[in-house]
Steps between C-alpha positions, in 0.01 A plus 500: 500500500633842392548757784367854497677722249704217369395612147710810540804295623463238241489746216755740639773434257262535195355823627852630550569441124162676424607804707838510324336499152250762609775729636681470174199564281392800717837682454440851387807686352404825668658574842204709613252217442714171532528489875128580556394222256733246650383582858136437388608175340681387814205609723269229339308285724511109512523472126178301492432536126837374384485234774172393362653489133785284625277258703264462203790360298662292780296183458577473116803573282679743746694720242622723771678762271184568309284482809721763672488724199125493490469548869723802483276641228187433718668680784595805292156516355359512859749772603415708183129472581555618857713793382204610278255423773678722743525775250116487441427483868758762591630260765792627712602167659513131406636240735619780724717653220441817291343434164655629187229754453584659825839601372470509112266691265183298387633491153828347612320241712285383213808472271676289767201275525478474125875416494437211750209381292718490203772305686241253631373441141856443389535233770176328389632501141842357621313174603473445118136379545236674285241361743671671803513829313133467415418434860713791615326730255145387610598545856623857456167572315315365801709710750417814300125412495518449881667833552249677272218344690660616823521859369144529368287240691664444838349804667127384508360353810229325298737299283427125482712219616546393140630850417744486798621153399558603138701806615733306741542213252649754261686697755658213680379143434573509120873508571478214744310294240741605217804419718368149573404441130836619371686263748295211394538561132888545519510170694282330237235387734201318352222735389255411781772571758573839338144588521481381870797703586370815345176456698709439812680841427179679427332396828828569696532843354135581577550391862821697512329830398204447746756450783677820378157681525445364846849595623445863385208518734616281775872565556670824627743715298804365674412144399413584142791727400247738354203701649224293638163549322672611187221357277241689708696823461525453123133415478566147390209270604638156591326186621502579881363850422236354271395246756483774764299728277240224418424476875429855549146660504457718202524885586624429835781712644753216462410446138527873430829523675641199296377658176659826585830350571490293182413815302789683645264760667635410847883457541516552877719238656278442802193441275707251282626328815134478629391346172782256506409400850137447397597281211721290741217464748228412239621139424585598144868416544424154626250437212755610250771284643268208473458571127879503465522168698243343264701610198817354643319170565378504139852572371624197681233285349604589147842328543403167654621321195839673475751202482755595763380498850777714634428764240125486591585545862720794405221661297253442797742677720529780251123538502505517888761784478231710325276481808771499774656841477477847653619708204 
């Protein structure tokens, strides 16, 4: 039986190779920008997306060089999307570090993000698989779709769960799904296994984003490395807020206050703190976490037929990491 977090220990050497490839590809030949970009790359989290790609190939033909190349491309794509995301949101901190848009002009930030998108596409092409490149391109389209939906549809308290799910699939889960599919394709897995691993990645990514939305409400600034309640401040309606709003009496003082905060009409920190406290006390956080837990269980069910039992166990543990985190 694998022990807790053995997946990170087991795959440590492979992830170090991914990190080295990412750092090389993210090199910018401009002194004013190079250090900032490298710091952002080094400040990455647990590398869950490249880890998923590597694990998706582990039970088949484990062509490590090509898998590392694709995994580095996935991580750079993720980093580039975060840079653009921070620019759109005008975020000042990510993982406790200043964002690029807090020190560079918006035009320079967008160009740096575009540069990393280009580098990630070059890494996908370096796998010499037209199918991987097609998955990469489709995933990039899904990410853009999710970001557009966040810009134009995420500020409505009356949005449906289907609308929310479609938005977070594009924004987050599409890259998890694409990473798993790319890894399985490179490793020449049978077609049913490729489809199963893509579904695993999709459900895992959906759960990951729901937990992200919960953490934004539940945790404090010191834990998150960015301001708590950032989604609320930006008027982004996430699952916990949707669930809380659904339980409010229409035209009540609490409903009016929530609507005013989402609309940006109230920016007072005490009021925002009070709304966050109300959401935490409403049971919405617990319901949202149950939804994430169901998605993780569904993800695990998709890979029951994966041939290597150790790889299945590692994938299960990776899924559990999506739930068991504080930032």
